Every structure is written in C-alpha cells, then in structure tokens.
N, C-alpha and C positions, 0 to 999 in steps of 0.2 A: 798592582794597579788599584786605585781607588774605585769604589763602586758607584755607578750612576743610576739614576732613575730616568727612564725614557718613557714619556707618556705620549701616545700616538692616537690621533683621530683615525677613523676608518674611511668613510666616504669622501672621495676627493683628495685623500692623503695616502692611505695605504691600499684602498680598494677602488678598482675602476668602476665597479657596479656592485650589485648585491653579492656576487660570488666570485668575480674575477680579480686576480691579483698578480703581482710580479714575483715569480718564484725566487729570483736572485735576491730580491729584497727580503723575502721571508727567510731565506737561508742565512743571510747575514744577521738578521735579528736573532735567529736561533743560536748563531755563533756568539753574539754578544751575551745572550742569556747563559751560555755555557761558561763564559768568563766570570759570571757572578753578578752581572748587571741586572737590574729589575726592569722588565718591560710591562707597561700598563696600557691596556686599551681603554680609550675614552671616546664614547660614541653616543649619538642620539638614538641609536637602534636599541630595540629590546634585547634581552639576553638571548632569546631563542634564535635571533638572526645574526648574532655576533659570537656565540660560543664556539662555532666551528673554527673561527679565526684563532681564538684562544687555544683550541686543541692543536691546530696546525703549527702554531708557534711553540707548543709545548710549555705553556705558561703555568705558573703556580702563584700568581699575584692576583690582586683584586681586579675586577672589571667594572668600569664605570659606564652604566647604561642610562638611557633617558637623560643624557647630558649631565648626569650627576644626581638625578632624583632617586636612582636605585643603584647601590653599590654593594657588591658581594664578592667573596672569594670562593669560587667553586672548588678550589683545592684545599681550602682551609676554613672550615665552619666556624673556627674561633675568631676569625677576622671580623671586626665590627661592621654590622650591616647598616647602611643608610637607606631609608625608605621615606621619601618626602612626597607629600600629596598637595594638590590644590583643592579648594572647596568645590564640590560638584554643583552646589547651588549657584556659584558664579557663572558656570557654563550655561545653566538653565536661564539665568538672567541675560546673558549675552545673546542667546538665541532669541529671546523675547525682544531685546533691543534692536537686533539686526532685522528681524522679520524677513521681508523678501530680499534683503541684501545678503542673506545667508545662502551659500551654495551647498556646503556640506560641513560636517564636523565629525571628528573621531578622537577617541582617547583610549588609554590603556591602563589596566591594572595588572601588573606582572604579565602573564600571557593571555589575559582576557582582553578582547578588542571590542569596543562599543562604537558603532558607527550609525550616524543618522540615516544615511542613504547609501547602501553599498551598490556601486555601479562601476562600469569600466574605467571611468575617469579617476576614481580614487584607488583603484586596484593596485597601481604601482607604488602607492604610498604606504600600503599595509602589508606587513610581512606576515602572511598567513601561516606558513609552515610552523607547526608546533603550537599554534595559538587557537583559541576558541573565539569565534566571532558572534556578536549579538547585534542585530540590526533593528532599527526602529526609532521611535521618538525617545530622545535621550532621557528625558525626565521620567520615563517609564521603565527603561532598561538599566540605567546606571544607578546602582544601589549603594555604591561606596565611592569615596573620593579617589580620583585617578592621579597618576603621576604628572600629567600635563595633558594638553590637547592641541590638535591642529585644526584650525578653522579656515575654511575656504570661503572667501568673502569677495563680493563685487567691489571693484575699484571705487565706486560711488559711495560705498559704506565703510571704507577703511578708516577714515577719520572718526566716524561715529563710534567704531569699536575702540579706538585709542582713547577717545574721550571717556568712554565707560571705564576703561582700565585706569586711566589717570585719576578718576574720582573714587576708585575702589581699591587702590593699592594697599590700603590698610587691611584688606581682606586676603592678603597674601597671594596676589596675582601680579604678574608682569607680562609684557608682550614684546615680541619682535616679529618681523615679517620679511618675506621676500616675494618679489613679483614673478609671476609666470604669465603666459600669454592670455590676456583677457581678464585676469583676476589676481587676487593676492592670497598668499597662505600665511596665516598668523599663528605663531606658536604662543600658547598661553602656558606659563610656567610659574613655579614658586620663586620668589625673589632670592631665596637661599640656594637655589639650584645653580651650580656652576661646576664645570669640569675641574676648575682650579681647586675646589675644596677636596675632591677625591684625590687629586694629584698630591696636594700637600699632606693629606692624611696618610697616604702611602709612604711619603718621604719620612714622616715622623715614625711610622710603624717600623720601617726598615732602617731607621737611623741613617738616612742619606743626608749629607750636608746640603744646605741650600745652593751652594755654588756647583753642586753636582746634579742639578735637576734640569732635564731637557724636556721640552714640549714641542710637538710638531703638529700643525694644523692648517686648515684652509678656510674654514667658514666662520661666520660671526659667533657661532656657539663655541668657538675655540679661543676667542679673544681673551677671556679671563685667564686660562692656563698659559697661553703664549706670553701674555704680559707678565704673569707672576713668575714664570720659570727664569732662572738665571740665564739659561740658554733657550730663549724662545725663538722658534723657527717657523717662518711662513713659507708655505709652498709657493711656487711660481704662479700657480693658478688660484692663489688665495684672494680673498676679498681685500679691497683697499684698506679697510679698517684693521684687518689682521696684519697686513704688511706694515701698517703704521706703528703698531705696538711691538713688533718682532725685533729681535736683536740680530737675527740672521735671516737671510733669504736664500732658498735653494731653488732647484728647478721644479717644473710642474710635474704632476704625477705621471704624465705620459713619457717623461724623460728620466724616470727613476729618481725623483727629487729626494725622497727619504734616504735611499741607498747612497746617493752622492754625498749628502750632508754627513751621514753617520760614518762613512768610510773616511772622509776627509777629517772629521772631528777626532775619531778614535785613532786614525793613522798618525795624526799630529801628537797625540798623547803617547803613543807607543814609541815615538822618536825622541821623547824627552828623557 
C-alpha cells in the first residue's frame, strides 16, 4: 500500500474540547500509523496543550502549532524547526488605535503567555497548564516578538482594527476574526503562517506524493491546508468557507466524522 500523509486539525475535528476525544477514532489513527502512514497534528493550540494528543496517538511526526507559526518534531530533533513571529510593536500600535474599544489581548512565545488583563472571561482561551503567565500592560511585559495574538474587541471598533491591518500589511501582520456574544475575537498573525505550509513541508520530508495528501479540518484556519490537499476534507460542522474549498465532506465531530471518512477512504483502497 502506498503511504499517505494525514494532516488533522484538533478542536472541532479530532477533539470535542480541550481534553475529550473519541477513542475509536484514535484507535483507528494508531492503526493507520502502524501501516506506515504519516499522521500530522495541525492546530492553533500551543505545544503544551496538544502534545498529549501526540503521545496518545504514538506519533513520531512533526506537530504544527499556532496554526503553523511554530512547527517541531518532538521525536526527531533533526526535523527543520519553523518559528515565525509578528512584530510586537504592531500589537502596541493596535492597542493605542483601539483605546476603549479594546476588551483584552493576549499573545504567546512558546510556553510564555502575555495577557493584558487576566480575568474569568479570558480564562477559557488560555491553556495555562505547563505555561508561564505574565499579566499587565503589554508594552511593559512583552519583551520579544510573539507567534501571534488574540484581540478581544468591541463590535463598534472591529472595522477600525481591520483598517489598521490593511494599512500595515507591509509590517507582516494579517487578521481574521470570529464573533462571540457581544464582541469579536481577532487573530493577528504573520502572513506566512498557514497550516498548509507545515503539511507540504512534511510531505516533502517524508516523500509523500501530492495525490497522497489528506487534510481534515473545520475552521477558517484550516482553509489553506484543506484547499491545498489532494484529498481536502471538511467536517460536517465546518465553516461554509472550509466546505467551499473541500473536495470531500464528512460527518460532524459528534458523529465521528474523521473516523467515517478515513474508514471509507482506506477501505476503498484496500479493495483495489
């Protein structure tokens, strides 16, 4: 059997929440690994809150963290490391531009977490276990460039933030957002950051043919890899934009969408 690269998102695709998952799906992924296929995790999470999944699956491949801003292989120190940052001065400028439109902001450098105002509202967005947290005025506590940032902004100031990003793209910042009740969360990231890049790097490293690349995801941060993969798969619970670029649609996470697609896909190969 030819070997495949299977790149999988975590939240909303493989993981129900921070730590809950479907054991049957994990068992099947371990089975595929035993056949020689390469499984790669691609997540917006930091390494500290995704490494346990890596261990549960028994992986020896790279892990794509911060949506591709930080890529390492815990099992192979010789694997090329990707470490992309955004200029911290741009975050300071955004804070100044937003003023009272800013609700909160946090960013990370590896396992160091820098948050403007640590409070119960932001607690669920920060994976504290294994990390060090620094709270306070960002311009005083952030002394190096971070991998990216999440900005919590009032609806009334969202366009103002995007206007700033539009006029400063030359400074290596890009933005995307999603709405929650009463405000917006904006991710500020480097334009070169895309899970797709980590996926294609792994394919080259392991000599996987382009037609043997699978990517499965649900969120807008998965669009790049789902579109680039020969077999791009959107979860049933995926955003409309992910479904638009996907070549395959599977069930939602609650219905074992990953497992159903992989069993059908590799079952059809076995029958050839």
